[in-house]
C-alpha angles and dihedrals in degrees: 000000000000129000134192130208100239094221088072097050116105134196122191090348095307134095108279096208125040125227117279101061108134110154117118116188122223114246090253091051092046091056088064096048119095112241120248110235114234137157126243090275090055093251110153116238111241103220111129100251091050093049089050089052091049090052091050091053090047092051093047092049100238114176092181122040135176113251140191115207117221130154116252088231120029115236111245105260119238111192089195091071134037120267096214127019130199106199109194101206090181136013092197119105138181092214138063105203116187096228095049122099088229083092086072099033112138101168123091119286105225147127116263108241111261094236091055092049092051093046090054091048090051092052092046089050091051093054103031125225139201091247147345122216112200093204146045121160099350135071101254095200088068092066108112090226096040095125093048092049094050092045090050089063091070113110091014125123100231103142113231109354118218135193128177128197136183087218098236099107113044109130117176095266091054090049091051089050091052094051096047091045129102090240117144097192133025107193111205116196106215095159097176144031097215131053092229092052091047090055089057091055103031105025095179096044129103110229095193090054091046094054094040091053091050091050090049091052094050093043092050092049091049091048089054091051090239103124107127094034132086138308084065111208102227111192113205140201126176118225104241138136096265094060103030091113093047103055096087089048089051092053093046096045097047100033091101099026100057135049098218130017126193135193104194129206113250108244125214095208096215089319089293094126102062098198092055097053100079092052092048092049091055094052116103114241140157122265114284107254102117135025120232092209093057093045092050091051094241116181126191118199109190126210092257090055099255115138130214137164096228137053089214084070089065091147089051095234087153095045113167095195145314128262090219087068105032145011119269091247092053092049092046091054096042127114097258094058093043088054093058095042091052091051090050092049090052094047091243102124090122086076087072111077095216093047092046093065097035117128097182103059092114096056 
């Protein structure tokens, strides 16, 4: 569930909510509030029902509101190329978080060669996508050519550009790279509001460093007069047992400090992360007939070059090709990918063992 600080919402080029809003909903209350529809630049869509909802939130003084991001104009779909791409520039990480499928990772932990990363970016630029995520299961800032890769994205048509960090490795030169970059979203994994809770989730992490780095990021952006412009600093928690009592505190504490807040659903990753399974089983979802990831055209390019259509397949057991051997377009139109898309279209994903036990197909 995603939230926006209302002072950064715009409508017809002007602030959508005046100063003075102060109400922050509890997480339970927020679940019952309809999301305001905005685009990736936090511009409010102007269809009547959405404008009426905006007025309601103005009148009730909400400073933090749930949002659903959707482009004002849908990009023409091209089934011959992915709609969204997660390009895992590294599978190495400096953390070992308990809810992450890295705990069951069997593939090599390595940095994708820079030339392969840049070649993929060039091909994505040539085709156009809804968005490019420069991460998956690794900490991207650890890549030895991280700054060059991010800088290379300038003047490229990559849709909304995402980066995520666990906040442990943000030296000054990395921070400078982030703020001069064409990033749309910088996802910051906070994960807890107390050091003792953070140790339960991220046993090898340093909570004081995490919070200090976040404060440095926000302070630097404020000092540059760039609050309310990309890259949006999107502060994230994951809804899980260890932090259930801290989510309301998170929303209240960061409602005015951040631009976007997110409370993410805990994924089971094909039941590979044992502690996540019970939560996923309790979550309400539609019957499994079709997979949202397949229907969105999601594409995951892992650090070793293997390609899949699902992050649940984080060990690429259902690989549809490798970018070391073929172009993304060729892989996407190959027989292996067509096989899975045809099963999805026919509602026959249960014929695939991994899909049959998936608990995240609706995300």
